[in-house]
N, C-alpha and C positions, 0 to 999 in steps of 0.2 A: 633834428627833433626825434624823440623816441616814438616809434610807430606802434599803434595798436592794430591788431588784426581786425578786419572789417566787422566780424560778428561781435567781437568784444567791444569795439568802439561804439556800435549801435546800442549795445546793452547798457553802456555807461554814459550815453549821451546826456541824460539829465544832470549828471554831476560834473561833466567835463568843463562846463562853463565856469565852474568855480574851482576847478582843480589846479589852475595855474598857481604855482607857489611864487611868493615874492622872495627875492634873493638879496643877500645871502641867507641860507637856512642854517640854523644851529641846532644840533642834536646832542643833548647831554647823555652820557653813558658812564660806565664804571671807571673808565680811564680819563675822564675829563669831558670836554665838549668838542665835537667835530663841526666845523663850519664848511659848508659847501657853497662856493661862490656863485655858481650858475647851474642850471639844470643839466644833469649828466647825460651824455650821449652814449657812453660806453660803460656798461655795468659788469662788474666781476663779483663773484661770491666765493667765500671760503667756508669750509666745514659744512656739515650736513644740513639740508633742508632750506637754506637761505635762497638758493637758486629758484625754488618753487614759487617764491613771491613774484619776482619779475615775470617768470613764465606764465603764471596764472593771470597776470595783468597784460599779457600779450607782448612782453619784451624778452628778447633772447639775449642772455648774457654773452659777453665776449669770452668768458672763461668761468668755470665752476668746478667744484670738487667732484671727483668721480665717486660713485656709490661704492662703499666698502662693506656694506651689510645688506643682504637680501638680493644681491645682484645675481640672478639665476644663470644668465648666459655670459657673464663676465665682460660685458661691453661697457661697464661703468655707468649704466643708466638703469634706474628702476622703471618698471613698465609704464607707469603713469607719466613719467618724464618723457620717455620715448614717444608715447602717444601724443603728448602735448606738442612736442617738437614737430611731429608729422602734421598736426592740426595747423600749426603756424607756418608750415611749408619751409621749415628751417633745417639747416644742417646741424649736426651735433657740434656744440661749442668746444673749445679747447677744454679738456678735462684735466684738472690738477690731481696728480697722484699724491694723496696725503697719508700714505701708509707709514711714512717716517716723519710726519709733521708737514706743515705748510710748505709748498714748493714756491718760495719767494721769487725765484728766477722766472718760473712759468707765469706767475701772477703779473710780474713786471712786464714780461714779453707780451701779454695780452693788452697792454696799454690802456687800463681802465681810467675812467674819470671818477669813479667811486667804487669802494669795495664794501659789500654787504656782509655783516657777520653778527647780526643781532642775536642769533642763536649759535653759540660757539663756545669753544674752550680756550680762547685766546689768552696768552700770557701777556704781561706788560711788554716783554721783549718782542713777542709776535706783533703786538699792536704798533710798537715803535717802528719796527721794520716795514710793516705794511703801510704805515703813514708816510713813509718816504716815497712810496709809489703813488698813492692817491688818498683822498680823505676816506676814513674808515668808520662805518657805523658798527660799533661794538655793542656788547650786551649791557643792559641797564644796571644789573646788580652783580650776580655771580656767574661763573662759568657753567654752562649747560643748564641754567635755571630759567631761561626766558620762555614763558608760556607762549602758545601759538598766536594769541591775539597781539601781544607785545611784539613778537617777531615780525608779524605782518605790518603793524603800524610803524615800527621803526624803520624797517627796510623800505617800505613804500615811501615814507617821508624822505629817506635818503635819495630816492629816485625822483623826487618832485611829484609824487603821485599819491599824496596822503588821502585825498578824497576817494580815489579808486581803491586804496587799501582798506578804507573804512567800509566801502561797499562789499568788498570781498569778505571781511569779517562778518558782516551781517548775513551774507549768503551761507557761510559755514555755520553760523549760529542757528540759522533756520533749519538746516539739514540735520544738525545734531538734535535739536528739539523735536523734530518730526520723528526721528529714529527712536529716541529715548521714550517718546510717548507710547510707542508700541510695546514697551517692556517695563511695565510698572513694578515688576518684581525686583528691580534694581533699587528702588527708592528705599533709603535708610540702611541698606547693607553697607558694610565696611569692606575695604579692599586694600591689599598690600602688594607691592611689586618687589619680588625677590629677584636679585640679579642671578647671573649664571651660576648654577650649583655644580659641584663636582660629585658625581655619584660615588666616588671612592672615599670622599672625606666631607661629611656633613657637619663637622664640629663647629664651623663658623657660618652664621647666616648673614649674608650680605644682602642689603636691600637699598632701594631708592628711597631717599628721604622725602620729607614733606615739601622740600624745595624743588624736587625734580619735576620736569614737565609731564612725565608719564603719570605720576601720582596726582598732580594738579588736574590732569584730564579726567581722572576718575570722578571728580566733582561735577564736571560738565555732563557726565553720564548718569547722574543721580545717586552716585555712591558717596559714602561718607569716608572721611579720613580717620583711621583708628587712632585713639588717644595714645596708644603704645608707640605708634610710628612718630607722632608729633613729639612725644617725650624723648625718643631716641635720636631725634634730629639735631645735629650740631649746626650752629650758625654758619651760613654760607656754604654748607656742604650739600651736594646733590645725592650723596650716598651715605650709608652707615653700615656698621657691622656689630654683631652681637654673638656671644657664645651660645651654642645650641643648648647649653646647660640652663640658660635663662629663657628657654622657649615659652615658658608659661606667661611671659610678658605679653605675648601675642594672642592671648585667649580672646581678645576682643576683635580679632580679624575673622570676618566671614568668608572672604574669598582671597586666594593667593593667585597672583599672576606671575609667571616666570618663563624662562626660555628653556625648552627641553622637550622630551617625549616620554614614551612609555617606560624606558629604563629608569629615567629620573623619578617618575611617579612611583615606580616599584621601590626604588631606593629610599624615597622619602617615607613611604608607608612602613618599610621594614626597619627604619632607623628608630632605636628605642627612645630617642628624645623628640625628634620631629613628629613621630607618630602621635604624640600627645597634643599637638596643635589641633584645635577643633577643625580648622579648614582642611587639614591633611586627613584627619580621621574621617571626615565626610566626603573626601575627594572633591571638595569645592575648589578645584584648581584649574586654571586656564594655562595650557602649555602653548607657547608660541615658538615657531621654528625660525631657522636662519634662511628665510625666504621672503618674498615681498610681503606676505601677510604678517610677518613678524614685525613690520613697521607700523602696524595698526595702533599700537599703544602710544605712539608719539605723533600726534596729528600734524600734517602739513597740508598746504592748500590743494595740492594735486592728489595726494594719497587718500584724503578723506572720502571722496565719492566712491573709491574702489574698495576700501577695507572697512569702513565704519559699520555697515550692517552686519558683516560677519563677526567683527570683534564684539559688538554689543550682544549679538546672539550667544556667543561663547560665554560672556559674563553673565547673561541672564540664565543660561543653563547651570552655571556654577552657583548662582544665587538660589536656584531651586534646590540644588543638592545640599546647600548649607542649612536648609530649613529643618 
């Protein structure tokens, strides 16, 4: 039986009475439907973020993807994951090195009963190979487009813990609402998430589309999606590109969020095309770094309590600048 840590078990006591799933459980997703015959005892996860669902629910995966972004000390764990493992009194699980793609041999060696990948970039070939190891919970629509609520609900259902997953969603929603309520200046502002820019070549503007989870999260924070980003979004794509010569298309963007620092900001302001973008002209820009705080834009169950307040404060400051 999957074990909840005592404190979490007590907190979830009201829902545990109805949390037992009837089996088999069938979960539809982009590659078909996965049927899980009985409640899993050994949970593995691939790609980023999925492991935080079982950990938040008190379950330690037998294997999970090593952090490849924002890992300050190189141990493969983000700080909130390391902290949660300590709270659970657990050793670090097997970490899958996904630098060159999914390590199928390592996943198989962890002998999982289920593989969670509701937020992922699985290909059909990846899914087929993983399915030979254990039932796979894949994403519902497109690669890397599963917003955080869907990710929690699908992964928790795959563990036989749907009720606990729903309670987790409710707790996260409450925290977001409480934080956003302190920053009314965000209401009605529009925001765009630009991907990593090259300070030596700003001729192409790459951005996360309306399907991307970072952009969807803006709406949770009271921000609006610019019409320009919606119109530039291609079906099923989590990113897009546009020539900087068409920068005027983004005149309806109040705030730009991107990864970088002072050198990038200076390059954007000096660029004869990007400088015409109102958000750039007003310096209504949020710069995220390659550190744990850089994960703030893409919420996960364990990261949210650590980074939400700081991220919202940065957006609020940029919103004031855009006025």
